[in-house]
C-alpha positions, 0 to 999 in steps of 0.5 A: 061533091065527091072524090076520091082525091088519093086517085087522082094523079100527082098532077091532077091532084096539084091542079084541082088545088090551085084551082080551089084556091084561086077561085076562093080568093076570088073578091065575089067570096070575101067570106071565105078569104082569110077563113082558117081551112082555105089558110091550112090549104094554101100553105101545104099547096105552097110546099108541095108547088115546091116539090111537085115535079122536081127532080131526086138530082139537081141535075148536073150530072152532065156537067160534073161528067164533062169536067171527069172526061177532062180530067182523065184526057189530063191524065191519060195525057200524062202517063202516055207522055212518061211510058212513051219517054220511059221506053225510049232507050237513050234519051236524056229523058229518060229517067226522069219520065221512069222515075215520075211514071212510076209515081203515077203507078203507085197511084194506079195507071188505070185510077181513071175506071175508078169510082169519083171517091175513090180516083179524087181520093188518089188524084189529090196524092198524084199530085201532091206528091207531082208537086215536090220540087225536087219532081217539080223539075223532072216535070220541066225537065220533060217538058210537061209543066205545062200538061202538068198544070192543065192536070192540076186546073182540070182536079179542081175544078173537077171537085169544085163542080163535085162539090157544088153538084153533091151541096145542090142534091143535099138541098133537094132531097131536104126539101121533100118529096111531092110524095110526102106532102100528099096525104097532108094536101089531100087531107086539106083539100078534103077539110074545105070542101066538106065545109063548103058542102055544109054550108052550101045553103048559106047564102053566098055560099052556094054560089062558090059551091057550085063552082067550084063542084065544076072544077071538082067535077074536071077533076075528077071526070080527068081521072077515069078518062086518063087525061090532064084536067087543063087539056079542053074539052071538046 
C-alpha cells in the first residue's frame, strides 16, 4: 500500500484520511475500532479538517469597509456644509461655521483618506471636541445637530465592527493553518497504513486492507491525473 502522501493536494489528503477513518470504523471491523493509531489519526484529522480551506481572515472586510464609507460620508458631508457656510459673507451662521470648520481642519480635512487606525484616532478627538457644550451649541445654531449625530453613530458602528473583525481574525490565526497540520496528518496516515500492511495476512485484517488499498489507489491516481478523487470515474 504505497503512496507518496507529501505529493497529494491538500484536499486529496483530507479526503483520503476521512475515507480511511470512515471505513475503518465500520461495524465490519470491530477489532480496529479502538486501535490507538486509528484514534490518533482521527484526532489529528478533526483538527486538520477544522482549518482546511478556511480563510486567513474572517471575511468581515466588506462589512467593515461599508461602515467606513458611511462614516466618511458623514464626515465629508458635515465638513462641506461648514466650509460652505463659512464662505458666505453676511450670513448669521458664518462665525459659528468658521469656528467649527477650524476643528475639522485640526483633525485633518483629508482624514477620510487615512488608514483605519489613524482615522479612528483622529475622529475620536474630533467628536470629543465637537461634543463640548460650547461647540454643541454652535452645531445647533448652524442646524447640523442631526448630521453630527449621524457622524457619531457611524463612528461608533465602525469601531464596533472593526473590533469584531480584529477578534475574528486573531481567532482564525490562532487556529493555525492546514499546512501546519499537514505533516502531522501525513505521519498518522502513514503509521496507520503501515500497521494494516503488516497485519494484512491476519484473519479479518485482509478485508480491511483490501478496502483501504482501493481508497489509497484512488488518491494516488487522482494525484497523477490531477483530479478530485471524489469525482466519479468513467
